C-alpha positions in Angstrom: 18.8 -29.7 58.6 21.8 -28.6 60.6 21.8 -25.7 63.1 24.6 -24.0 61.1 22.4 -24.1 58.0 19.5 -22.4 59.8 21.7 -19.8 61.5 23.4 -18.5 58.4 24.8 -14.9 58.8 22.8 -13.7 55.8 19.5 -13.7 57.6 16.5 -11.5 57.5 15.3 -9.8 60.7 11.9 -11.0 61.9 10.3 -7.6 61.5 11.7 -7.3 58.0 10.3 -10.7 57.2 6.9 -9.7 58.5 7.0 -6.5 56.6 7.8 -8.3 53.3 5.1 -10.8 54.1 2.6 -7.9 54.5 3.6 -6.4 51.2 3.3 -9.8 49.5 -0.2 -10.2 51.1 -1.2 -6.7 49.9 0.0 -7.6 46.4 -1.9 -10.9 46.4 -5.0 -9.2 47.7 -5.0 -6.5 45.0 -4.3 -9.3 42.5 -7.5 -11.1 43.5 -9.6 -7.9 43.8 -9.0 -7.5 40.1 -10.2 -11.0 39.5 -13.1 -11.2 41.9 -14.6 -7.7 41.2 -15.8 -9.2 37.9 -18.3 -11.2 39.9 -20.3 -7.9 40.5 -19.6 -6.7 37.0 -21.2 -9.7 35.3 -24.6 -8.2 34.9 -23.6 -4.6 33.8 -20.9 -5.9 31.3 -23.4 -8.5 30.0 -26.0 -5.9 29.4 -23.6 -3.4 27.8 -22.2 -5.8 25.3 -25.2 -8.1 24.9 -23.2 -11.2 26.1 -24.5 -14.6 27.3 -23.7 -16.3 30.6 -21.3 -18.5 28.7 -19.5 -15.4 27.3 -19.3 -13.9 30.7 -17.8 -17.2 32.0 -15.2 -16.7 29.2 -14.2 -13.2 30.2 -14.3 -13.9 34.0 -12.2 -17.0 33.7 -10.9 -18.7 30.5 -9.5 -15.6 28.9 -7.4 -15.1 32.0 -6.5 -18.7 32.6 -5.4 -19.5 29.0 -2.5 -17.0 29.3 -1.5 -18.6 32.6 -1.4 -22.0 30.9 1.2 -20.5 28.5 3.2 -18.3 30.8 2.8 -19.9 34.2 5.7 -22.4 34.1 8.2 -20.0 32.4 7.3 -17.4 35.0 8.0 -20.0 37.8 11.3 -20.9 36.1 12.2 -17.3 36.0 11.4 -16.9 39.7 13.8 -19.7 40.5 16.6 -17.9 38.6 16.3 -14.1 39.2 15.8 -11.9 42.3 12.1 -12.5 43.2 11.5 -9.2 44.9 12.4 -7.2 41.7 10.4 -9.7 39.6 7.3 -9.1 41.7 7.8 -5.3 41.6 7.8 -5.3 37.8 4.9 -7.7 37.7 2.7 -5.4 40.0 3.4 -2.3 37.9 2.6 -4.1 34.6 -0.6 -5.7 35.8 -1.7 -2.4 37.3 -1.3 -0.8 33.8 -3.2 -3.7 32.2 -6.0 -3.4 34.6 -6.4 0.3 33.8 -6.7 -0.7 30.1 -9.6 -3.0 31.0 -11.6 0.1 32.1 -10.8 1.9 28.8 -11.9 -0.8 26.3 -14.7 -0.1 23.9 -15.7 -3.6 22.8 -16.1 -7.1 24.3 -13.1 -8.4 22.3 -10.8 -5.6 23.5 -11.9 -6.3 27.1 -11.0 -10.0 26.6 -7.5 -9.0 25.3 -7.0 -6.6 28.2 -7.8 -9.4 30.6 -5.3 -11.6 28.9 -2.7 -8.8 29.4 -3.4 -8.7 33.1 -2.9 -12.5 33.3 0.5 -12.2 31.5 1.7 -9.6 34.0 0.4 -11.6 37.0 1.9 -14.9 36.0 5.0 -14.7 38.3 3.1 -13.4 41.4 2.1 -16.5 43.3 5.1 -18.8 42.6 7.6 -16.1 43.3 5.8 -15.0 46.5 5.4 -18.5 47.9 9.1 -19.2 47.1 10.0 -16.1 49.0 7.9 -17.1 52.0 9.6 -20.5 52.2 12.9 -18.6 52.6 11.5 -16.1 55.2 10.1 -18.6 57.7 11.3 -22.1 58.9 9.1 -25.1 58.2 7.5 -25.2 61.7 6.2 -21.6 61.2 5.5 -21.8 57.5 1.9 -23.0 57.4 0.6 -20.0 59.2 2.7 -17.5 57.2 1.5 -19.1 54.0 -2.1 -18.9 55.4 -1.6 -15.2 56.0 -0.6 -14.8 52.3 -3.3 -17.0 50.9 -5.9 -15.4 53.2 -5.4 -12.1 51.5 -7.6 -13.0 48.6 -10.4 -14.0 50.9 -10.3 -10.7 52.6 -10.0 -9.1 49.2 -13.4 -10.5 48.5 -14.8 -8.1 51.0 -13.4 -5.2 49.0 -14.2 -6.7 45.6 -17.7 -7.9 46.3 -18.8 -5.4 49.0 -17.2 -2.1 48.2 -16.8 -3.3 44.6 -20.6 -3.7 44.3 -21.1 -0.2 45.5 -18.4 1.2 43.3 -19.8 -0.6 40.2 -23.4 0.5 41.0 -22.4 4.1 41.7 -19.6 4.8 39.1 -19.8 1.9 36.6 -17.6 -1.0 35.9 -15.0 1.0 33.9 -14.2 3.3 36.7 -14.0 0.3 39.0 -11.2 -1.3 36.9 -9.2 1.9 37.1 -9.6 2.1 40.9 -8.3 -1.4 41.2 -5.3 -0.9 38.9 -3.8 2.1 40.8 -2.9 0.3 44.1 -1.0 -2.4 42.2 1.5 0.1 40.8 2.0 1.6 44.3 2.7 -1.8 45.7 5.2 -2.5 42.9 7.1 0.7 43.8 7.1 -0.2 47.5 8.5 -3.7 46.8 11.3 -2.2 44.6 12.4 0.3 47.3 11.6 -1.6 50.6 11.8 -5.3 49.8 15.0 -7.2 50.4 15.7 -10.6 48.9 16.3 -13.4 51.5 18.9 -16.1 50.9 17.4 -18.7 48.5 17.0 -22.1 50.3 17.8 -20.5 53.7 16.0 -23.2 55.7 16.7 -26.2 53.4 19.2 -28.9 54.2 22.6 -28.3 52.6 22.9 -30.0 49.2 25.8 -30.5 46.8 25.8 -28.4 43.7 24.1 -30.1 40.7 23.9 -29.0 37.2 20.8 -26.9 36.4 18.2 -28.9 34.5 15.9 -27.5 31.8 12.3 -26.6 32.6 11.0 -29.7 30.9 13.1 -32.0 33.1 12.2 -30.1 36.2 8.5 -30.4 35.6 8.9 -34.0 34.6 10.7 -34.7 37.9 8.1 -32.9 39.9 5.3 -34.7 38.2 6.9 -38.1 38.7 6.9 -37.5 42.5 3.5 -39.0 43.5 2.9 -36.9 46.6 3.7 -33.7 44.8 1.6 -34.7 41.8 -1.5 -35.6 43.8 -1.1 -32.6 46.1 -1.0 -30.2 43.1 -4.0 -31.9 41.5 -6.0 -31.8 44.8 -5.3 -28.0 45.1 -6.3 -27.4 41.5 -9.5 -29.4 41.8 -10.5 -27.6 45.0 -9.8 -24.2 43.3 -12.1 -25.2 40.4 -15.2 -25.4 42.6 -14.2 -22.6 45.0 -13.5 -20.1 42.3 -16.7 -20.9 40.4 -18.8 -20.6 43.6 -17.1 -17.3 44.5 -17.6 -15.9 41.0 -21.3 -16.7 40.7 -22.5 -16.5 44.3 -23.5 -12.8 44.2 -25.5 -13.5 41.0 -27.1 -16.5 42.7 -28.4 -14.3 45.4 -29.7 -11.8 42.9 -31.6 -14.4 40.8 -32.7 -17.0 43.4 -33.2 -14.8 46.5 -34.3 -11.6 44.8 -31.5 -9.6 46.5 -30.4 -6.3 44.9 -26.9 -6.5 43.2 -25.4 -4.0 45.7 -26.7 -5.9 48.7 -25.7 -9.3 47.2 -22.2 -8.1 46.7 -22.0 -6.8 50.2 -23.3 -10.1 51.7 -21.0 -12.4 49.7 -18.1 -10.1 50.3 -18.5 -9.7 54.1 -19.8 -13.2 54.9 -17.7 -15.1 52.5 -14.6 -13.0 52.8 -14.5 -12.8 56.6 -15.4 -16.5 57.2 -12.9 -17.7 54.6 -10.2 -15.5 56.0 -10.7 -16.7 59.5 -10.9 -20.3 58.3 -7.7 -20.2 56.4 -5.7 -18.7 59.2 -7.2 -21.2 61.7 -6.2 -24.1 59.5 -2.6 -22.7 59.1 -2.3 -22.2 62.9 -3.6 -25.7 63.5 -1.2 -27.2 60.9 1.8 -25.6 62.6 0.6 -26.7 66.0 0.2 -30.3 64.8 3.2 -30.3 62.5 5.4 -32.3 64.9 3.0 -35.3 64.4 4.1 -35.7 60.8 2.8 -34.6 57.4 -0.3 -36.8 57.6 -1.9 -34.1 59.9 -1.5 -31.6 57.0 -3.7 -33.9 55.0 -6.4 -34.6 57.6 -7.1 -30.9 58.2 -8.1 -30.2 54.5 -10.1 -33.5 54.4 -12.2 -32.5 57.3 -12.6 -29.0 55.8 -13.8 -30.3 52.5 -16.4 -32.6 54.1 -17.9 -29.7 56.1 -17.7 -27.5 53.1 -19.7 -29.9 50.9 -22.5 -30.5 53.4 -22.8 -26.8 54.2 -22.8 -25.7 50.5 -25.7 -28.2 49.6 -27.7 -26.8 52.5 -27.0 -23.2 51.5 -28.0 -23.7 47.9 -31.3 -25.4 48.7 -32.3 -23.5 51.9 -35.6 -21.6 51.6 -35.4 -17.9 50.7 -36.8 -16.7 54.1 -35.1 -13.6 55.5 -33.2 -13.9 58.8 -33.0 -10.2 59.5 -32.4 -6.8 58.0 -29.2 -4.9 59.0 -28.9 -1.3 58.1 -31.4 -1.8 55.2 -29.5 -4.9 53.9 -31.7 -8.0 53.8 -29.9 -11.1 55.1 -31.3 -14.5 54.1 -31.2 -17.3 56.5 -29.1 -19.3 54.0 -26.1 -16.9 54.7 -25.5 -18.9 57.9 -24.6 -21.9 55.8 -22.6 -19.7 53.4 -20.5 -18.6 56.3 -19.9 -22.2 57.5 -18.9 -23.2 54.0 -16.5 -20.2 53.7 -14.9 -21.0 57.0 -14.2 -24.7 56.3 -13.8 -25.0 52.6 -10.4 -23.2 52.7 -8.8 -25.4 55.3 -6.7 -26.9 52.5 -4.7 -23.7 51.6 -2.1 -23.3 54.3 -1.5 -27.0 55.2 -1.3 -28.0 51.5 1.1 -25.2 50.4 3.3 -25.7 53.5 3.5 -29.4 52.7 4.4 -28.6 49.1 7.4 -26.5 50.3 8.7 -29.4 52.3 8.4 -31.8 49.4 10.4 -29.6 47.0 13.8 -28.0 47.1 14.8 -24.3 46.6 16.0 -24.9 43.0 12.6 -26.1 41.8 10.1 -24.7 44.4 8.9 -21.8 42.4 8.4 -24.1 39.4 6.3 -26.4 41.6 4.2 -23.5 42.8 3.9 -22.3 39.2 2.7 -25.7 38.1 0.2 -25.7 41.0 -0.9 -22.1 40.1 -1.1 -23.0 36.4 -3.5 -25.9 37.0 -5.4 -24.1 39.6 -5.9 -21.1 37.4 -6.7 -23.2 34.3 -9.3 -25.2 36.2 -10.4 -22.6 38.7 -10.6 -19.4 36.7 -10.7 -21.1 33.3 -13.0 -24.1 33.5 -15.0 -23.3 36.7 -16.9 -20.1 35.9 -17.3 -21.2 32.3 -18.6 -24.6 33.2 -21.0 -23.2 35.7 -22.2 -20.6 33.2 -22.6 -23.3 30.5 -24.7 -25.5 32.9 -26.8 -22.5 33.8 -27.6 -21.8 30.2 -28.4 -25.5 29.5 -30.8 -25.6 32.5 -32.5 -22.3 31.6 -35.5 -23.9 29.8 -36.1 -26.1 32.9 -35.5 -23.9 35.9 -35.7 -20.3 34.5 -33.9 -17.8 36.7 -33.2 -20.5 39.4 -30.6 -22.3 37.3 -27.6 -21.3 39.4 -29.0 -23.2 42.3 -28.2 -26.4 40.5 -25.2 -25.3 38.4 -23.3 -24.4 41.6 -23.4 -28.0 42.7 -20.3 -28.3 40.5 -18.4 -27.1 43.6 -19.6 -30.1 45.6 -18.4 -32.5 43.0 -14.9 -30.9 42.7 -14.5 -30.9 46.5 -15.3 -34.6 46.6 -12.6 -35.2 43.9 -10.1 -33.1 45.9 -10.8 -35.3 48.9 -10.0 -38.5 46.9 -6.8 -36.9 45.7 -5.7 -35.9 49.2 -6.3 -39.5 50.3 -3.9 -40.5 47.5 -1.4 -38.0 48.9 -1.7 -39.6 52.3 -1.2 -43.0 50.9 1.8 -42.0 48.9 3.4 -40.3 51.9 2.9 -43.4 53.9 4.3 -45.9 51.4 7.1 -43.9 49.7 10.5 -44.6 51.1 11.9 -41.3 49.7 9.6 -39.3 51.9 11.3 -40.5 55.0 14.2 -38.2 54.3 11.9 -35.3 53.8 10.2 -36.0 57.1 13.6 -35.8 58.8 14.4 -32.5 57.0 11.1 -31.0 58.0 11.5 -32.0 61.7 15.1 -30.6 61.8 
């Protein structure tokens, strides 16, 4: 990359970049509050509508993910073609309205349809935002910036699971949906009036103009690139286990540790949210610090994180139910120490993996690449993960009674191991592919 390309006159001031990043993080946080708060709504919704664990896995995951499977790629394609700030503004306002409708539904079927409407409105959010961040920050500062963005959902878990549990307990799940929907509309208005679109491909090497390809050709080209393909699959597989664990963890504490729902939500929100947020930012900082050593370091960090995450999760699930202490009337099981370690390490893949993906793709197909990653992550994570865990829990019910989630949540360990194998394939492809050498030079420029 030439200095001239990096010092283009149409730049965005650092503070304006940071301000837009903050708005994007707030948007993403509210996005995930709406998804994660269902974790503390499972029991009350289940009782109101007489649903099974499998049905709750449907409404907490597959109903949302199925729409992403249909609209994810077109949304990414749109983000590569239209002003992304305005697209995100419209997306926020629409998903805020759809979330309000979730709280007004009178039947289980209408609630499923409302969740699908939320998914349709949210489809452009992640690919458009990550494409924007790639144009706001240079490659050597991008991993930490992306970590700040991707950390927002982990801190959102504090709101969704902690305050959300109190809100659901005090005012009911319908009011909780309405409370979550209102900030989304405010963020959309702020983006429309305060956000400024950066130059697309601002930090990329100059390229000659080529004719625009259709979406099918773009996706085919991305999928044919082995490092990109394996990296997307590794991210999606990691999301499957992580989302499933996050969705069912509060219920696991209620059933297996005898913790009240309000306290379980508070524990999973504070312990899981804070530890994961710190872990994601630490990994992003470390990836930027070691970026000069080549892209292989952005693979090693997630590998180590997954290994620590698997070992700590197994320990957490099978740790005795003894209490460690009681803080302000909230019982804290000893096992939460291992939950915190799992939350800190299991998210080390986020910033390094996404930052590496920005260097492997160009400005004309970057949002589509992230849309493909988001599509698979959502389909596997939100769609298959909670549903699969709920199904396994129902199957094990005759054998383990209320303790079924202790074994069903081992799905997260299996998926983390699969993600590690895929990351090793990424490392091998980066090492052997001759085409990646040009990308290394571009990233170091």
